[in-house]
C-alpha positions in Angstrom: -41.9 7.1 -17.3 -38.4 7.8 -16.2 -35.6 7.0 -18.6 -33.5 4.2 -17.2 -30.3 5.6 -18.8 -30.8 8.9 -17.0 -31.3 7.1 -13.6 -28.2 5.0 -14.2 -26.0 8.0 -15.1 -27.1 9.7 -11.9 -26.5 6.6 -9.8 -23.2 5.4 -11.4 -21.2 8.4 -12.7 -18.9 7.8 -15.6 -15.5 6.2 -15.1 -12.5 8.5 -15.7 -11.5 8.6 -19.3 -7.8 8.0 -18.6 -6.4 5.7 -15.9 -3.7 7.0 -13.5 -1.0 4.9 -15.2 -2.1 6.3 -18.6 -1.8 9.9 -17.3 1.6 9.2 -15.9 2.7 7.7 -19.2 1.4 10.8 -21.1 3.2 13.1 -18.7 0.0 14.6 -17.1 0.3 15.6 -13.5 -2.1 13.9 -11.2 -3.4 15.4 -8.0 -3.2 12.2 -5.9 -0.2 9.9 -5.6 -0.2 6.6 -3.9 2.4 5.8 -1.4 4.2 2.5 -1.6 2.7 0.0 0.9 5.2 -1.9 3.0 5.4 -5.6 2.5 4.3 -8.0 5.3 8.0 -8.9 6.0 8.8 -5.2 6.4 5.8 -4.7 8.7 6.9 -7.7 10.9 10.5 -6.4 11.2 9.2 -2.9 12.1 6.8 -4.3 14.7 9.6 -6.5 16.2 11.9 -3.5 16.5 9.2 -1.5 18.2 8.5 -4.4 20.6 12.1 -4.9 21.4 12.6 -1.2 22.0 9.5 -1.1 24.3 10.7 -4.2 26.3 14.3 -3.1 26.7 14.5 0.7 26.3 18.1 0.9 27.7 19.5 -1.6 25.2 19.9 -0.8 21.5 18.7 -3.9 19.7 19.5 -4.3 16.1 16.8 -6.3 14.2 18.1 -8.3 11.3 17.0 -7.3 7.8 17.3 -10.9 6.6 14.1 -12.6 5.3 12.3 -14.6 7.9 11.9 -17.6 5.6 14.7 -18.7 3.2 
């Protein structure tokens, strides 16, 4: 008979003891850092700027940094 606990430990390894935020709070250096994900509004503005540059490469089009919805 195979021990269920041993099978579970092999299938689902243990969760890290400390979370990334707990390590940062304790001052422990972490190997991986997450980059800040741009918001949807920032992505839209960036894509609009790319589209405008592709459509009219000879003109320099300034895209507004104003929010799309007020």
